[in-house]
Structures are given as C-alpha cells and as structure tokens.
C-alpha positions in Angstrom: 0.2 0.3 0.2 1.5 3.2 -1.2 0.7 6.4 -1.0 2.8 8.2 -3.6 1.4 8.5 -6.5 2.7 8.1 -10.5 3.4 11.1 -12.2 3.7 11.2 -15.9 6.0 13.6 -15.7 8.9 11.3 -14.3 10.4 8.2 -16.7 10.2 5.2 -15.4 13.6 5.2 -14.1 13.4 8.1 -11.9 10.1 6.9 -10.5 11.7 3.8 -9.3 14.5 5.9 -8.0 12.2 8.3 -6.2 10.0 4.9 -4.9 13.7 3.7 -3.4 15.3 6.3 -2.1 12.2 7.4 -0.6 11.8 3.4 0.8 15.0 3.2 2.1 15.0 6.4 4.5 11.9 5.6 5.7 12.9 2.2 6.2 16.0 3.3 8.1 14.4 5.2 10.0 11.7 3.4 11.4 13.8 0.1 11.4 13.3 -0.4 15.2 10.2 -0.8 15.1 10.2 -2.7 12.3 13.0 -4.8 14.3 10.0 -5.1 17.1 7.3 -6.3 15.3 9.4 -9.4 13.6 10.9 -10.5 17.0 7.4 -10.1 18.0 6.1 -12.3 15.3 8.5 -14.8 15.3 7.8 -14.7 19.3 11.8 -15.2 20.4 12.5 -14.3 24.2 12.9 -10.5 23.7 9.0 -9.8 23.2 7.7 -11.8 26.1 7.0 -9.1 28.4 5.3 -6.2 26.1 6.1 -3.8 23.6 7.8 -0.7 25.6 10.2 -3.5 27.3 11.4 -4.8 23.7 13.6 -2.0 23.2 15.0 -2.2 26.4 15.9 -5.7 26.5 16.8 -5.8 22.8 19.2 -2.5 23.5 20.9 -4.6 26.9 21.2 -8.0 25.5 22.6 -7.3 21.7 23.5 -3.3 21.5 22.1 -0.5 20.0 23.1 -1.8 16.1 20.5 -4.3 16.9 17.3 -1.8 15.8 19.0 -2.0 12.7 19.4 -5.6 11.8 18.3 -6.7 8.6 17.7 -3.2 7.3 20.5 -3.6 4.7 19.4 -6.1 3.0 15.8 -5.1 2.9 16.5 -1.2 2.0 18.5 -3.9 -1.2 15.6 -5.4 -2.0 13.6 -2.2 -2.5 14.9 -1.3 -6.0 14.1 -4.7 -7.8 10.5 -4.7 -5.7 9.8 -1.5 -7.1 11.3 -2.0 -10.4 9.5 -5.1 -11.1 5.9 -3.8 -9.4 5.8 -0.7 -11.5 6.5 -2.8 -14.7 3.8 -5.5 -13.9 1.5 -2.5 -12.4 1.4 -0.7 -15.7 0.6 -4.0 -17.7 -1.8 -5.3 -14.9 -3.9 -1.3 -15.6 -3.8 -1.9 -19.7 -5.1 -4.8 -19.6 -8.2 -3.1 -16.6 -8.7 -0.2 -18.1 -11.7 0.5 -20.1 -12.2 2.1 -23.7 -12.5 5.5 -22.5 -9.0 5.0 -20.7 -10.5 4.6 -17.2 -10.3 1.9 -14.1 -12.5 1.2 -11.4 -10.7 2.1 -8.0 -11.0 -1.8 -6.9 -9.4 -2.9 -10.0 -6.9 -0.6 -9.6 -6.3 -2.0 -6.3 -6.5 -5.3 -7.8 -3.4 -4.4 -10.3 -1.6 -3.5 -7.3 -2.3 -6.2 -5.2 -1.4 -8.9 -8.4 1.7 -6.4 -9.2 2.9 -6.7 -5.8 2.8 -10.3 -5.1 4.8 -10.6 -8.7 7.5 -8.0 -7.4 7.4 -10.3 -4.0 7.9 -13.6 -5.9 11.4 -12.2 -7.4 12.4 -11.1 -4.4 11.4 -13.2 -1.2 14.7 -15.2 -1.1 16.3 -11.7 0.2 12.9 -10.9 2.3 13.4 -14.9 3.7 17.5 -13.1 4.5 16.2 -10.1 6.2 13.9 -12.3 8.9 16.5 -14.6 9.6 19.3 -12.0 10.4 16.6 -10.6 12.7 15.5 -13.4 14.2 19.8 -14.1 15.7 21.1 -12.2 18.0 23.7 -10.4 16.0 26.5 -10.6 18.5 26.2 -14.2 18.3 24.7 -14.6 14.7 25.4 -17.6 12.4 25.1 -15.9 9.4 27.2 -13.3 8.5 25.4 -10.9 5.6 23.3 -11.2 2.6 25.9 -13.3 0.7 26.6 -15.7 3.2 22.8 -16.3 4.4 21.9 -17.1 1.0 24.0 -19.9 0.6 23.8 -21.4 4.2 20.0 -21.9 3.6 20.4 -22.7 0.0 23.5 -25.2 0.8 21.8 -26.7 4.1 18.0 -26.6 3.7 17.5 -26.4 -0.6 16.2 -24.1 -2.9 12.3 -24.7 -0.9 13.4 -22.6 2.0 14.4 -19.5 0.2 10.5 -19.5 -0.5 8.9 -20.8 2.6 5.6 -19.4 3.0 5.5 -17.6 0.4 1.8 -18.8 -0.5 1.1 -16.5 2.9 1.9 -13.7 0.4 -0.8 -14.7 -1.6 -3.2 -15.5 0.8 -2.7 -12.2 2.5 -3.2 -10.2 -0.5 -7.0 -10.9 -0.6 -7.9 -9.4 2.9 -5.3 -6.6 2.1 -7.0 -5.6 -0.7 -10.2 -5.9 1.0 -9.2 -3.4 3.5 -7.9 -0.9 1.1 -11.2 -1.1 -1.4 -12.5 -0.7 1.9 -11.1 2.6 3.0 -10.9 4.1 -0.3 -15.1 3.0 -1.3 -15.6 5.5 1.9 -13.2 8.9 1.6 -16.4 10.5 -0.3 -18.2 10.4 2.6 -15.1 10.7 4.7 -14.3 14.2 3.7 -17.7 15.2 2.1 -16.2 16.1 -1.2 -14.6 14.3 -4.3 -11.2 12.1 -4.2 -10.0 14.5 -7.0 -10.0 17.1 -4.9 -8.3 15.4 -1.8 -5.0 17.5 -0.5 -1.5 16.3 -0.4 -2.0 15.7 3.7 -6.1 14.6 2.9 -4.2 11.7 0.6 -1.4 11.1 3.4 -4.2 10.9 6.2 -6.0 8.2 3.5 -2.8 6.1 2.9 -2.6 5.7 6.3 -5.5 5.0 6.8 -5.6 2.4 4.5 -2.8 0.9 5.8 -3.6 0.6 9.1 -6.7 -1.6 8.1 -5.2 -3.9 5.7 -2.5 -4.4 7.6 -4.4 -5.2 10.2 -6.7 -7.9 8.4 -3.7 -9.2 6.7 -1.3 -9.5 10.2 -2.2 -13.2 11.2 -1.4 -14.5 7.5 1.9 -12.2 7.9 2.8 -13.6 11.4 2.4 -17.4 10.3 4.7 -16.0 7.6 7.5 -14.5 9.7 7.4 -18.1 11.7 8.0 -20.1 8.5 10.6 -17.9 7.4 12.6 -18.3 10.8 11.8 -21.9 11.7 15.2 -24.2 10.8 16.6 -26.7 12.5 19.8 -26.4 11.9 20.0 -23.0 14.0 19.2 -22.5 17.6 16.3 -22.5 19.3 14.9 -23.4 15.9 15.4 -19.8 14.8 13.9 -18.5 18.0 10.3 -19.4 16.9 8.0 -19.6 19.7 5.8 -22.8 18.3 7.1 -26.5 16.9 5.4 -26.9 13.3 5.2 -28.9 10.2 3.8 -26.8 7.5 1.1 -23.6 7.3 -1.5 -25.6 8.4 0.0 -26.6 11.7 1.3 -23.4 12.4 -2.2 -22.2 12.7 -3.1 -24.6 15.0 0.0 -24.4 16.9 -0.4 -20.8 17.7 -3.7 -20.7 18.4 -3.5 -23.8 20.6 -0.3 -22.6 22.7 -0.5 -19.3 22.5 -4.1 -17.8 21.6 -5.6 -16.3 18.9 -4.3 -12.9 19.5 -1.0 -14.2 19.5 -1.5 -13.9 15.6 -1.7 -10.3 16.0 2.1 -10.0 18.2 4.2 -7.1 16.9 0.7 -5.2 15.9 1.4 -2.4 18.4 4.6 -1.5 17.1 3.1 -2.0 13.5 0.5 0.6 14.1 3.2 3.0 15.6 5.6 2.5 12.7 2.4 3.5 10.2 2.5 7.3 10.4 6.2 7.9 10.5 7.4 5.3 8.0 4.5 7.4 5.3 5.5 10.5 6.6 8.9 9.9 5.8 7.9 8.1 2.5 5.8 10.7 1.0 8.3 13.3 2.5 11.4 12.0 0.7 9.4 11.0 -2.4 8.2 14.8 -2.9 11.3 16.5 -2.7 13.2 13.6 -5.2 10.9 14.0 -7.7 10.9 18.0 -7.2 14.7 17.1 -7.8 13.4 14.8 -11.4 11.7 17.7 -12.2 13.4 20.5 -12.6 15.9 18.7 -14.4 13.0 16.9 -16.6 12.3 21.3 -16.9 8.8 21.3 -15.8 9.4 23.6 -12.7 11.7 26.6 -11.8 13.6 25.3 -9.2 14.0 22.2 -7.0 12.8 23.9 -4.2 9.4 24.4 -4.7 6.8 23.6 -7.3 6.3 26.3 -8.8 6.0 25.7 -13.1 8.2 26.8 -15.5 6.6 29.3 -17.8 5.0 27.8 -21.1 5.9 24.6 -20.5 3.2 22.2 -21.2 2.8 19.9 -18.3 0.9 17.2 -20.2 3.8 16.1 -22.2 5.8 13.1 -20.5 9.4 13.3 -20.5 10.6 12.4 -23.6 7.8 14.1 -25.6 9.1 17.9 -24.0 12.7 16.8 -24.9 12.0 16.4 -28.4 9.6 19.6 -28.5 12.5 21.4 -26.5 14.8 20.2 -29.5 12.4 20.8 -32.3 11.9 24.8 -30.7 15.7 25.2 -30.6 16.3 24.0 -34.3 13.3 26.1 -35.4 14.9 29.2 -34.2 18.5 28.6 -35.2 16.5 28.3 -38.5 15.6 30.9 -38.4 18.4 32.9 -37.3 20.4 31.3 -39.8 17.8 31.9 -42.9 18.9 36.2 -43.3 22.3 35.6 -43.3 22.1 32.9 -45.8 20.1 35.3 -47.8 22.1 37.9 -47.7 25.0 36.0 -49.6 22.9 36.3 -53.0 
C-alpha cells in the first residue's frame, strides 16, 4: 500500500529511483519498530514482556546496532521490488482499463495487489534473509550478511527454504486488498468531497488509514509467514520461533492452541506505531526526490518548490518535452541563419 502517486512527468527510471530512495530513508528511520515487530511475530524471548520492554531488552542483550538488523537487505530489496512492481502494475492496468481510458478503484487496487505478488515472488529470498538476520542475536549470529545467509540456506536447507511461506503472501493479499478497498470506497463520505479534490494532507491520512486497516486484516498471515521464514532446525532454538510446527496450517493450529488467537496479531502495536512516521517520511522524501527530477526534466523553475516553468506544457511526457524543446531550438536556429544565407546572394 503506497501513498505516492505515479507522475507522468517522470521517466520510469526516475520513478523507481524516487520510490527506492524514499523507501530506504523511511525504512532506515523506522527500522527499530520493524525489528521489534518481526521479533514479536516470530515469538523470540526479546518480546515476552510487551512492546515497550522489548526495546530496552533488545538494547541490553545486543546493543544499539540490533535495531538495524537486516535493514541493509531490506533496503537492497527495494530497488528490484519497485522496478518489477511498477512494470507489472502498468501491464495489469492496461488489461483492466476500459475503452475510455478509465479504471475503477477496485480494479486499480487489484492491479496493485497482483503487481505486489509478482514483485514479492522475484525478491522473496531477500525477505527470508532479512527475517533470519533479525531473528538471530547479532553478537552471536551464525549468518554473516546477505551472500553468506543466502548460500547457507540454499546449501543446508534447499531452494524451497528460500520460498518458505510465500503462499501466505498470496493469501494475505486478499484481506489486504479488501481492507484497502473498504477504506477507499468510503473516502468521499469521510471528507464530504470527491477524491479528485483531496489535498496532499488528505491523501497522506488516507494512505495511513488504508494501510492500518489493510495490514490489521492481513497481519495473521504475515505472522505465520515470519515464523515459517525463521524456523530452521539448524539454528539454535529452531531460529527462535516460539512454537513447533510442520507446514502452514499446522503453524496456525499450534499458535492458536499454545498462544491463543490474539498471538496471530503479535507485533501489531509496533506496526501501528510505525505507520505514520513511515508513510510520512516516505511521502516527504519522495516529494523531494520528485522535485529534483521535475526540475531536471524542465517542468518547474526550482528543485525547492513546485512553481511551474512558464510556457511548458505539463501534459507532455519527459521525452515528448525534450523532443519539443529540440524542435524549438532547431526552429530558432534555422530562423537565425536564414537572413544571413539570403544576404549572400
């Protein structure tokens, strides 16, 4: 669920870079909350006494750098994920678009969900590595970074271990999309105006609200997925997972049997606290990167503001605008040279 919007004045590579850099900044800033959330989902000993105590306990046992465990892998995953997501989203939108060039909110969310699944499939091994690095004590870790962890999992547990729990990404996309749709179909009633008139602040609030509802509905699937990613009989305490299970359905059963139904939402508090700063930083950083790109493309007068450059057609794409500028330069050059050529005769 993203709150940033595709701007046709940016090239595809610029869009990926803007989303990538914004994602890196926001992920790094909110990494402590993400680490505590994942540890709570796995069920490690760090999180036995609640959300607030987890931070102090983690710091005492592993030090300050523990709050950024797996963050580099998570950031590296952003660029291929964003590129694949953008490319596949365009393909799905092209399929669902009607003869007038419009697409319904539900179909747009469905296209986003399908694009997200496609991107997750390509980058899922990196998510498994991130979970393994977070689950282990960074002072006593058996895995040393991305290449070592990838090769270790593949060599000792097989290729299927790098995709363990992926089916839950697909299953979780259903309640996630339903949650997004439930929020967006009621936005007009919430704000008492049409969505085309929403301000940036309203869009930010909408994004946070939709993410909160969607992630809450899909959270049990993510919790079980994280447990499946972390579990390994080759690691101490089976990777730190608080229940023993064989497969997805057995994991659901064991969690409910031994920990109770609410254990499927372990880590939700950290996730809810994370939403506003994460999306706020994502939105702000994306807008800053976007302004730089728009200035470079010639649409605005300064990279520090959105003041439009006079005489520039904002409906033109970046390559169309470059062609138009080239045409105008050649036309002026031709006019400047024509009198001098005529005087020779």
